[in-house]
C-alpha positions in Angstrom: 214.0 145.8 315.1 211.2 148.0 316.0 213.0 150.9 314.6 213.5 149.2 311.3 209.9 148.4 311.2 209.1 152.3 311.3 211.3 153.2 308.9 210.1 150.8 306.4 206.7 151.9 307.0 207.4 155.9 306.8 209.8 155.7 304.1 208.6 156.7 300.9 208.2 154.2 298.5 207.3 153.9 294.5 205.9 150.6 293.5 203.7 149.2 290.9 200.4 147.8 292.3 197.0 146.2 291.5 195.4 149.3 293.6 195.9 151.7 290.8 194.8 151.0 287.5 195.0 153.4 284.1 192.0 153.0 282.1 192.7 153.8 278.3 191.9 152.5 275.0 194.8 150.3 273.6 194.0 151.5 269.8 192.8 154.6 268.4 192.4 156.2 265.0 194.0 159.6 264.2 191.8 162.4 265.1 189.9 160.4 267.6 189.5 162.3 270.9 191.2 160.1 273.8 190.6 160.2 277.9 192.9 158.3 280.0 191.8 157.6 283.7 193.8 156.8 286.7 191.5 154.7 289.1 192.4 153.6 292.5 190.8 151.2 294.8 191.1 153.5 297.7 190.7 157.2 297.0 191.0 158.8 300.6 193.8 161.2 301.1 195.0 161.4 297.8 198.1 163.8 297.8 199.1 163.8 294.0 197.9 162.1 291.0 200.3 162.4 287.9 200.1 160.8 284.2 203.2 159.7 282.4 204.2 158.8 278.8 207.3 156.8 278.2 208.5 157.7 281.7 208.1 161.4 280.9 205.6 163.2 282.9 202.7 164.7 281.3 200.3 166.2 284.3 200.3 166.1 287.8 197.5 167.1 289.8 196.5 167.2 293.6 193.1 166.0 293.1 191.5 163.0 290.9 191.8 164.1 287.5 192.0 162.9 283.9 194.5 163.3 280.7 192.7 164.1 277.5 194.3 164.1 273.9 191.9 166.2 271.8 193.0 164.9 268.5 195.1 161.9 268.5 198.1 161.8 266.3 201.1 159.0 265.1 203.5 160.6 267.8 200.6 160.1 270.7 201.6 156.3 270.4 203.3 155.1 273.6 203.4 153.6 277.1 201.2 155.3 279.5 201.2 155.0 283.2 199.7 156.7 286.4 200.8 157.3 289.9 198.9 158.2 293.1 200.8 159.3 296.3 198.9 159.8 299.6 199.0 161.7 302.9 200.1 160.4 306.5 200.5 156.6 306.7 199.7 156.6 302.8 203.3 158.3 302.3 204.3 156.6 299.4 203.7 156.6 295.5 202.0 153.8 294.0 202.2 153.1 290.1 199.8 151.7 287.6 200.9 149.3 285.0 201.9 150.4 281.9 199.2 150.7 279.1 200.4 150.8 275.3 198.5 152.9 273.4 198.8 152.8 269.7 197.3 155.5 267.2 196.3 154.0 263.6 196.1 155.5 260.5 192.4 157.2 259.8 193.2 156.9 256.0 196.6 156.3 254.3 198.3 159.1 252.2 196.5 159.9 249.1 198.0 159.0 245.5 197.8 161.3 242.9 197.0 159.7 239.1 196.9 161.5 235.9 194.8 160.4 232.8 198.0 160.7 230.9 201.8 161.8 232.3 202.6 163.3 228.9 199.5 164.8 227.3 199.5 166.7 224.1 198.9 170.3 224.0 195.7 171.2 223.7 193.7 167.9 225.0 192.1 167.3 228.2 193.6 166.0 231.5 191.9 164.4 234.6 193.9 164.4 237.9 192.5 161.8 240.1 193.2 161.8 244.3 192.8 158.5 245.9 192.7 157.4 249.4 190.1 155.2 251.3 188.7 154.9 255.0 188.4 152.0 257.3 184.7 150.5 257.4 183.9 151.8 260.8 184.6 155.4 259.1 183.1 155.1 256.0 180.5 157.9 256.6 183.4 160.6 257.5 183.7 163.3 254.6 186.8 163.7 253.0 187.8 167.0 251.1 190.2 166.9 248.5 192.7 170.0 246.9 195.0 170.0 244.1 198.3 172.1 243.5 200.9 172.5 240.7 203.9 174.0 241.9 202.6 175.1 245.0 199.9 177.3 243.2 196.3 175.7 244.3 193.9 174.3 241.3 190.3 174.3 240.4 187.7 175.6 243.0 190.0 174.5 246.2 188.8 172.4 249.0 185.6 169.9 247.4 184.3 166.8 248.0 185.2 165.2 244.4 188.7 163.5 244.3 188.8 164.5 240.7 189.9 167.3 238.9 189.3 168.1 235.2 191.4 170.3 233.2 189.6 171.0 229.9 192.5 172.2 227.9 196.3 171.7 229.1 199.0 173.7 227.3 203.0 173.7 227.6 203.4 176.1 230.2 201.2 174.0 232.9 204.0 171.4 232.6 205.3 170.9 236.3 205.0 169.1 239.5 201.5 168.1 240.7 200.1 167.1 244.2 196.8 166.8 246.0 196.0 166.6 249.8 193.0 165.2 251.3 191.5 165.9 254.9 188.7 165.4 257.1 186.4 168.1 258.3 186.0 167.3 261.7 188.2 166.6 263.4 190.9 167.8 260.8 193.4 165.2 259.7 195.3 166.3 256.4 197.7 164.2 254.4 199.3 164.9 251.4 200.4 162.6 248.3 203.6 162.5 246.5 204.5 164.7 243.8 204.0 163.8 240.3 205.8 165.2 237.0 203.3 166.1 234.2 205.2 167.3 230.7 202.7 168.3 228.3 204.1 167.6 225.1 204.2 170.1 222.0 202.9 169.0 218.5 205.4 170.7 215.6 203.7 172.5 212.9 203.2 170.6 209.6 202.0 171.1 205.8 202.0 174.8 205.9 199.5 176.2 202.8 198.7 179.5 201.4 195.4 180.7 200.0 194.2 183.8 198.7 190.6 185.6 198.8 189.4 186.1 196.0 190.7 182.7 195.1 193.4 182.2 192.3 195.0 185.7 193.6 193.1 187.6 190.8 192.4 190.8 192.1 192.0 194.5 190.6 194.8 197.1 191.6 193.1 198.9 194.7 191.1 196.1 196.1 191.7 194.2 198.9 193.5 191.1 199.0 193.6 188.4 202.0 196.3 186.0 202.4 195.3 183.0 204.6 198.0 181.0 206.0 197.2 177.5 207.5 198.8 174.3 208.9 197.6 171.1 209.3 198.9 170.5 212.7 200.9 172.2 215.6 199.9 173.2 219.0 200.4 176.2 221.2 201.2 180.0 220.2 202.2 179.8 216.5 203.7 182.6 214.8 202.8 183.3 211.0 204.8 185.5 208.6 203.9 186.4 205.2 206.5 187.4 202.6 206.8 188.9 199.0 209.0 186.5 196.8 210.7 189.0 194.8 211.9 191.3 197.7 212.1 188.4 200.3 211.0 191.3 202.4 208.2 190.5 205.3 204.8 191.9 204.7 204.0 191.0 208.5 203.8 188.4 211.3 200.8 187.2 213.7 201.5 185.1 216.8 198.3 183.4 218.1 197.2 179.8 219.3 195.3 178.6 216.2 196.0 176.4 213.1 195.2 179.6 210.7 195.7 183.3 210.5 194.9 185.9 207.7 196.6 189.1 206.5 194.7 191.7 204.8 196.3 193.8 202.1 193.8 196.6 201.8 195.0 198.3 198.6 196.7 195.9 195.9 199.3 197.7 193.7 200.7 196.4 190.6 204.0 196.1 192.0 202.8 193.7 194.5 202.3 191.0 191.5 205.6 188.9 190.9 206.7 187.9 187.2 207.3 184.3 186.4 211.0 182.7 186.9 212.2 180.7 183.9 210.6 177.4 183.8 211.9 173.8 184.1 210.7 171.3 181.5 210.9 167.6 183.1 210.1 164.6 180.8 208.8 161.7 182.9 209.2 158.4 181.0 207.8 154.8 182.7 210.9 153.0 181.6 214.3 153.4 180.0 214.5 154.4 177.3 211.3 155.4 175.6 209.7 153.3 173.6 207.0 153.6 170.5 203.5 153.3 172.4 204.7 154.5 175.7 203.1 157.4 177.4 205.3 160.2 178.5 204.6 163.1 180.7 205.9 166.8 180.0 205.9 168.8 183.3 206.5 172.3 183.3 207.1 174.2 186.6 208.3 177.9 187.9 209.8 178.6 191.4 208.1 181.7 191.6 205.4 183.9 189.9 202.0 185.3 190.9 199.2 183.0 189.8 197.4 182.2 187.8 200.2 181.0 185.3 199.5 180.1 181.7 202.0 176.9 180.6 202.5 176.2 177.0 204.2 172.8 175.8 206.1 172.8 172.6 207.8 170.1 169.9 210.3 172.2 168.6 208.2 175.5 167.4 204.6 174.0 167.1 202.6 174.2 170.0 201.7 170.9 171.5 198.9 172.2 174.1 198.6 174.5 177.0 197.2 174.3 180.6 196.3 177.0 183.4 197.5 176.5 187.0 195.7 178.6 189.4 197.9 177.4 192.6 201.7 176.3 192.8 202.9 172.6 191.3 203.2 173.5 187.5 201.1 172.0 184.9 201.4 168.6 182.7 201.0 167.3 179.2 200.7 163.8 178.1 201.8 162.4 174.7 201.6 158.8 173.3 204.6 158.3 171.6 205.6 157.2 168.0 208.6 157.3 166.1 208.0 161.1 164.8 208.2 162.1 168.4 212.1 162.0 168.9 212.5 165.6 169.0 213.4 168.8 170.9 210.8 169.8 173.3 210.5 173.1 175.7 207.7 175.1 177.2 206.6 178.6 178.2 205.3 180.1 181.6 203.3 183.4 181.3 201.4 185.4 184.0 200.7 188.3 182.0 203.6 190.3 183.6 206.4 188.5 181.8 206.8 185.3 179.5 209.5 182.9 179.8 210.7 179.9 177.9 212.5 177.0 179.1 215.6 175.4 178.0 215.0 172.5 175.1 214.9 169.0 176.2 215.5 166.0 173.7 213.5 163.0 173.7 214.9 159.9 171.8 212.1 157.3 171.0 213.3 153.9 170.2 212.1 151.0 168.2 210.0 150.4 164.9 206.5 152.0 164.0 205.2 148.3 164.9 207.5 147.5 167.8 204.8 146.7 170.3 202.6 144.5 167.9 205.8 142.5 166.8 206.5 142.0 170.7 203.0 140.7 171.3 203.3 138.2 168.3 206.7 137.3 169.4 205.4 136.6 173.1 202.6 134.3 171.3 204.8 132.3 169.3 207.2 132.0 172.1 204.3 130.6 174.2 203.3 128.4 171.3 206.7 126.8 170.8 207.0 126.1 174.5 203.8 124.1 174.8 205.0 122.2 172.0 208.3 121.6 173.3 206.8 120.6 176.4 204.6 117.9 174.8 207.5 116.9 172.6 209.5 116.2 176.2 206.6 114.8 178.2 205.5 112.4 175.6 208.2 110.1 175.5 208.5 110.3 179.1 205.2 109.2 179.8 205.6 106.2 177.4 208.7 105.4 179.3 207.3 105.6 182.6 204.6 103.3 181.5 207.1 100.7 180.1 209.5 100.7 183.1 206.9 100.8 185.8 206.2 98.0 188.1 203.1 96.8 189.6 202.8 96.6 193.4 203.4 93.4 195.1 201.0 92.3 197.7 201.2 94.3 200.8 201.7 93.2 204.3 199.6 94.4 207.2 201.6 94.7 210.6 199.4 95.8 213.6 201.7 97.5 216.5 200.4 97.6 219.9 202.5 99.4 222.8 202.2 96.3 225.3 202.0 92.5 225.3 198.0 92.8 224.8 196.0 95.3 223.0 193.8 97.0 225.8 190.9 99.4 225.5 192.2 102.9 225.4 195.8 101.7 224.0 196.8 103.3 220.4 197.4 101.1 217.9 199.7 101.4 214.7 198.6 99.6 211.4 201.4 99.5 208.9 200.9 98.7 205.2 203.9 98.1 203.0 204.9 96.4 199.7 208.2 94.7 198.7 208.1 96.1 195.3 206.0 98.7 193.0 206.6 102.0 191.2 205.6 105.0 193.3 203.6 106.8 194.5 201.4 104.0 196.0 198.0 104.9 197.8 197.3 102.7 200.6 194.1 102.1 202.1 193.2 100.8 205.4 189.8 98.2 206.0 188.2 97.0 209.4 186.7 94.2 207.5 185.1 95.7 204.5 184.9 99.3 205.6 187.3 101.6 204.7 189.2 103.2 208.0 191.6 105.8 206.0 193.9 106.1 203.5 197.7 107.6 202.8 200.0 108.1 200.0 203.6 107.4 199.8 205.9 108.9 197.6 208.8 107.0 198.4 209.4 103.3 200.2 208.7 102.6 203.6 204.6 102.0 203.4 202.1 103.9 205.1 200.6 103.8 208.7 197.1 104.5 210.2 196.6 105.1 214.2 193.7 103.7 216.3 192.5 104.7 219.8 191.2 101.2 221.0 187.4 100.6 222.3 186.0 97.0 222.6 184.4 97.3 219.0 187.9 97.3 217.5 188.1 93.6 218.2 188.0 92.9 214.2 189.7 91.9 211.3 191.7 94.2 209.4 193.5 94.4 205.8 195.2 97.0 203.8 195.2 97.7 199.9 198.1 99.2 197.8 197.4 100.8 194.4 200.0 102.6 192.2 197.9 102.9 189.1 199.0 99.8 187.4 197.5 97.2 189.8 195.6 96.9 193.2 196.8 94.5 195.7 195.1 93.3 198.9 196.5 92.3 201.8 196.1 89.2 204.0 193.5 89.5 206.9 195.1 90.0 210.3 192.8 89.8 213.6 193.2 92.0 216.6 192.0 91.1 219.9 191.2 94.1 222.2 191.2 93.1 226.0 189.7 94.8 229.1 186.3 95.1 230.8 183.6 95.5 228.8 182.4 98.4 231.1 185.7 100.2 231.0 184.3 103.1 229.2 181.5 103.3 231.6 183.9 103.2 234.6 185.7 106.2 233.0 182.4 108.2 233.0 181.5 107.4 236.4 185.1 108.2 237.6 184.9 111.7 235.7 181.4 112.4 237.3 182.6 111.4 240.7 185.8 113.5 240.5 183.5 116.4 239.3 181.1 116.0 242.2 183.8 115.9 244.9 185.4 119.0 243.0 182.0 121.2 243.4 181.7 120.1 247.2 185.4 121.2 247.4 184.5 124.4 246.1 181.3 125.0 248.3 183.7 123.9 251.6 185.8 127.0 250.7 183.3 129.1 249.4 180.8 128.8 252.4 183.4 130.2 255.1 184.4 133.2 252.8 181.0 133.9 252.4 180.0 133.9 256.2 183.0 135.8 256.4 182.3 138.4 253.8 178.6 138.9 255.5 180.3 139.4 258.9 182.7 142.2 257.8 180.6 144.0 254.9 178.7 147.0 255.9 175.2 147.6 255.0 174.1 150.4 252.8 173.0 153.5 254.4 169.8 155.4 253.5 170.2 156.4 249.6 169.7 160.1 248.6 167.9 161.0 245.2 169.0 164.0 243.6 167.1 165.2 240.3 169.6 167.4 238.1 167.8 169.4 235.6 169.8 171.5 232.8 167.5 174.4 233.6 164.8 175.9 236.0 161.9 174.8 235.7 161.7 171.3 234.0 160.1 171.4 230.7 158.6 168.8 228.3 161.2 167.5 226.1 164.3 168.2 228.8 166.7 165.5 229.8 166.9 165.1 233.6 169.4 163.0 235.5 168.2 161.0 238.4 171.5 160.4 240.5 171.1 158.2 243.6 174.0 157.8 246.3 174.8 156.3 249.6 177.3 157.6 252.2 178.2 154.2 253.4 178.2 150.6 252.6 180.2 147.8 250.8 180.3 147.5 247.2 178.7 146.2 244.8 175.7 148.2 245.3 172.5 147.8 243.1 170.8 151.1 242.7 166.9 150.9 241.2 165.0 154.0 240.4 161.2 154.3 240.8 158.4 156.6 239.3 156.0 155.8 242.2 156.2 152.0 242.5 157.3 151.4 239.0 160.9 150.3 238.3 162.4 152.7 235.7 165.6 150.9 235.4 168.7 150.0 237.3 172.4 150.4 237.6 175.2 148.7 239.5 178.1 150.5 241.0 181.7 148.9 242.0 182.9 151.8 243.3 181.7 155.1 245.6 179.9 157.8 243.2 176.7 156.4 243.4 174.4 155.8 240.1 172.3 157.7 237.5 169.5 157.2 235.2 168.5 159.9 232.7 164.7 160.9 231.4 163.5 162.5 228.3 160.4 164.5 229.8 156.8 164.2 228.7 154.1 165.5 230.6 153.5 162.3 232.1 156.6 162.5 233.8 155.2 165.0 236.6 155.6 162.5 239.5 157.0 161.3 242.6 160.6 159.5 242.2 162.5 157.6 244.9 165.6 154.9 244.5 166.7 152.1 246.4 169.9 150.9 247.2 171.2 147.0 247.7 174.2 145.4 248.4 173.0 141.9 249.3 173.0 143.0 253.2 170.4 145.4 253.3 168.2 147.4 250.8 167.3 150.9 251.7 164.7 153.2 250.1 165.3 157.1 249.5 162.8 159.8 250.5 160.3 160.5 247.8 161.1 163.5 245.5 158.7 165.3 243.3 159.3 166.3 239.7 157.3 169.3 238.3 156.9 169.3 234.6 156.1 172.4 233.2 154.3 173.1 229.9 150.8 172.3 228.6 148.9 169.6 230.4 147.6 168.0 227.0 150.4 169.2 224.8 150.7 165.4 223.4 146.8 165.1 223.2 146.8 168.5 221.3 148.9 167.1 218.8 147.0 163.8 218.3 143.6 166.1 218.2 145.4 168.5 215.6 146.5 165.6 213.4 143.2 163.7 213.3 141.0 166.9 212.8 143.5 167.8 209.8 143.2 164.5 208.1 139.4 164.7 208.4 139.4 168.1 206.7 141.6 166.5 204.2 138.9 163.8 203.4 136.2 166.3 203.5 137.9 168.7 201.1 138.7 165.5 198.7 134.8 164.5 198.8 134.1 168.1 198.0 136.2 168.2 195.0 135.4 164.5 193.7 131.8 164.6 194.4 130.9 167.4 191.4 133.5 165.9 189.3 131.6 162.4 189.4 128.2 163.8 188.6 129.7 165.9 185.8 131.3 162.6 184.5 128.1 160.6 184.7 126.3 163.6 182.8 128.9 163.7 179.8 129.3 160.0 179.6 126.6 159.4 176.9 124.9 156.7 178.5 122.9 155.2 181.6 122.6 152.2 183.1 119.9 149.8 182.0 116.8 148.8 184.6 114.6 145.7 184.7 117.0 142.7 183.3 116.4 138.8 184.0 117.5 137.7 187.4 118.8 134.2 187.9 117.5 132.0 190.7 118.3 133.3 194.4 121.1 131.9 196.1 119.2 131.9 199.5 116.2 132.6 201.1 113.2 131.0 202.4 111.1 132.1 199.2 112.2 131.2 195.4 111.4 133.5 193.1 108.8 132.4 190.3 110.5 134.1 187.4 112.7 131.6 185.7 112.3 133.4 182.2 114.3 136.8 181.5 112.5 139.8 183.2 110.7 142.3 181.1 112.9 145.2 180.5 111.7 148.6 181.2 114.5 150.3 179.8 117.1 149.0 177.1 119.8 147.3 178.4 123.1 149.2 177.7 126.1 146.8 177.2 129.5 147.9 178.3 132.4 146.5 176.1 135.6 146.0 177.8 138.4 143.4 176.5 135.9 141.7 174.4 133.3 141.0 176.9 130.2 142.3 177.2 129.1 143.3 180.5 125.0 144.2 181.0 124.0 145.8 184.8 121.1 146.3 186.0 119.5 147.3 189.6 116.9 144.9 191.0 114.4 146.0 194.1 113.3 143.2 195.9 110.6 144.0 198.7 110.3 142.5 201.9 108.4 139.5 200.7 111.0 138.8 198.2 109.2 139.6 195.1 110.8 141.7 192.5 109.4 145.3 191.5 111.2 146.8 188.4 109.4 150.0 188.2 107.6 150.8 191.3 109.5 153.8 192.7 107.1 153.6 195.7 108.0 150.4 197.0 107.3 149.4 200.4 109.7 151.0 203.2 112.1 148.0 203.7 113.4 147.2 200.3 116.7 145.2 199.6 118.6 146.8 196.5 120.7 144.4 194.4 122.6 144.9 191.7 123.1 142.0 189.3 125.7 142.1 186.6 125.7 139.6 183.6 129.6 138.8 182.2 129.1 137.6 178.5 132.0 136.2 176.4 131.8 137.5 172.8 132.2 135.4 170.1 134.4 136.2 167.1 132.8 138.4 164.7 130.4 140.0 167.2 131.9 143.1 168.5 129.4 145.3 166.9 126.5 143.5 167.6 123.9 143.3 170.4 123.4 139.6 171.4 120.6 137.8 173.6 120.9 137.2 177.4 122.3 133.7 177.7 120.9 130.9 179.8 120.9 131.5 183.4 123.4 128.7 183.9 125.9 129.8 181.4 125.9 133.4 183.0 128.1 134.8 185.9 125.8 136.5 188.1 126.8 138.8 191.0 124.4 140.0 193.7 125.4 142.9 195.9 123.5 144.0 198.8 123.3 147.6 198.6 121.3 148.8 201.3 118.1 147.7 203.3 116.0 150.5 204.2 
């Protein structure tokens, strides 16, 4: 028994024990650094310490150690444990419990999208590489790179997830993909490949132009042939040919919609004589009738332009037309019976004249054919009206004789249940036993018309009612077919149901809506709190001022761009000039927001922005913008404009004053003075002069529109006494201007009248100055 005990003690044994524990995280992200530590409750006499994964030894050491994974990958996931063996009596290996380590994805493989999978040549295409980071790693920086058939595109690795291709061509078709990676630690992932097929547009509408226009050029001069197409993509090959020889004059291949060929010295042999023209007679109908308009069209297949076309009726020239380009020429004829003849045309471009074959035109119908058609149509319409009247009148009298007046109608109220209840739908049905149709039925509630309906056949007519308590009333109906109107007997409708039925419906609907709102709140509040628990507040935003040139000048447009590194979207960005809000913008995705400014000298200020996602608002650092240009640029413009206007007024006065004095000298008359004055309209003292004032000079009447107008200047001293001739009046005088307007009587145009009574005259005083 003792021997057995010693064998048990000294025999090497491996077992799991709580004395040894492996410390390791249960879940890590790709690229994270992981440290596994084996911990024992008693560390004395440790002989070996080893780490294992899925039963395979990773590390063995004769001292206390740790096991590190520098950058975790998916293949590092598994079951880990550690083991410790001791010296002397500690002669057995003790193993920790297994710990499961799971490496989770830092970000999913990116997805490549293109603005168009089948773009047209010459159009822009934008490639987007999309992926996302978990909230706890939202600050991790990602870089993107785009590839086509193994070749890198654009600038290489970039922070932007987009690549803009300004113009794509057919040779750019192929397989595209993108890669995304973190900077530190480096975790790289590749998207699936996407095929982009670039579509070519075939050429269409080829046209040829010449310079000089019309192709008229003197022998030895330069001729430019411009060949163009309305559409087409990629490399287009243009070739030029001479029609007579069918030989090529040259060709060009280039990526454009037009090309030029220069013939430096034109020879006479380069011109092409006209081919035999073809004459076509185009008639609107068949056959050609007197009064029709026909088109004679003449065209050649080849020949150097311009070409003169002449049109013949037998051998008589009808007219001519010149064509500078292809398409031939036309001549119109309004046909008479004399136009039944043979026609031909001739084409001449100065090198050769060619006559077409003869075409015969046959015109049918007498000279007055069209006029006869109009008369025949008018007579036919007239006889048609007379025939209709001849048929309709007997029918009308027969209808009146055979029509039957309506009998007394019967009103029936049809209810879906045994009793009419509030909310039920009832049908009022009105019908007569006899009477000629159509019949108009009208429905009444007491003597109020509810509605009407017309019946073209038997069966009567109906009207539907949705019942309320107010519909408990007497009802009747009326039938009328134009011969007689008949009213039905009165039928009483009793509507049962509580008086407040409708009120109960309203209350029930209100309560239902209230409980609906409460239910919505009960669902929304937990979601709101969950959202706030899982959302990430915004980091401090960075404000960038983007200027097209350096330095910023008055008149430039600058972009204020605000962006955060992390934070749950949507985010509201606000832009400030000092503490004044310039504007705001909301961003639902990454990339920040921008605000544009058209600069003036007042925009030299400090700027900042604020980001707020409802969890926290953060303000950026202040960025100073210096706008160069004269400080008072706007002020100088205002001053310059003001001075310009002032000098303009002064210039006008300088010209107008001499003209005014010249006009006074040459007008041939002077204003009268010392004329009578009416009573003063205001003042503490009254004038003692009620009679006309003594005249110092003769009053000069002014005649205009049969009115005589006298004017005089009256000077009144401070005491209110008039002074007519004293030029040395007191210093503080008031000058008044008095005007009489006298209506002339007939025959008094050339006589100078006496002054009217003060009460009959219109007297106007104007206070000119007070000195």
